[in-house]
C-alpha positions in Angstrom: -13.4 -12.5 41.3 -17.0 -12.0 40.2 -17.8 -10.3 36.9 -19.4 -7.3 38.6 -16.2 -6.8 40.7 -14.0 -6.9 37.7 -16.1 -4.3 35.9 -15.9 -2.0 38.9 -12.2 -2.5 39.1 -11.9 -1.9 35.4 -13.8 1.4 35.7 -11.6 2.6 38.5 -8.3 1.6 36.8 -9.4 3.3 33.5 -9.3 6.6 35.4 -5.5 6.3 35.4 -5.2 6.1 31.6 -3.9 9.1 29.7 -6.0 10.5 26.9 -4.4 8.6 24.0 -4.4 5.3 25.9 -8.0 5.8 27.2 -9.2 6.1 23.6 -7.3 3.0 22.5 -8.5 0.9 25.5 -12.1 2.0 25.3 -12.3 1.1 21.6 -10.9 -2.3 22.5 -13.3 -2.7 25.4 -16.3 -1.8 23.3 -15.3 -4.2 20.6 -14.7 -7.1 23.0 -17.9 -6.5 24.9 -20.0 -6.4 21.7 -18.3 -9.4 20.2 -18.5 -11.3 23.4 -22.2 -10.5 24.1 -23.3 -14.1 23.7 -20.1 -15.6 25.2 -18.6 -16.0 28.7 -18.8 -12.5 30.2 -16.5 -13.4 33.1 -13.8 -14.6 30.7 -14.1 -11.4 28.6 -13.9 -9.2 31.7 -10.9 -11.2 32.9 -9.0 -10.5 29.7 -10.0 -6.9 29.6 -8.7 -6.4 33.1 -5.4 -8.1 32.2 -5.1 -5.9 29.1 -5.8 -2.7 31.1 -3.2 -3.6 33.6 -0.6 -4.2 30.8 -1.5 -0.8 29.3 -1.1 1.0 32.7 2.3 -0.7 33.2 3.4 0.3 29.7 2.1 3.8 30.3 4.2 4.1 33.5 7.2 3.2 31.3 6.3 5.9 28.8 5.0 3.5 26.1 1.7 4.2 24.4 -0.9 1.4 24.2 -0.8 1.5 20.4 3.0 1.0 20.4 2.8 -1.7 23.0 0.0 -3.7 21.4 0.1 -2.5 17.8 -2.6 -0.7 15.8 -6.1 -2.0 16.1 -7.4 -3.1 12.6 -10.9 -2.0 11.8 
C-alpha cells in the first residue's frame, strides 16, 4: 500500500476512536511522525496503521489504549 493511501486509511479509521483513545493515539502519531521526519515515511505509516488497528480492536473489547499499550512516557 502506498504511503498516501495509508495516511488516508489512518484518517478514516481514527474517526472510530473514542475521545480518550483518540487523544492517546494522536499524541503517539504526532511523536512518531516528528521523530520519523528524516526516516522511511512508509515504514512509519505502516506501524501507525497497525497500532491504530490494535487500539480499535482493544476499544471494541472495552479496553482503553493506555491500558492496552501502557502509559506514554514524556
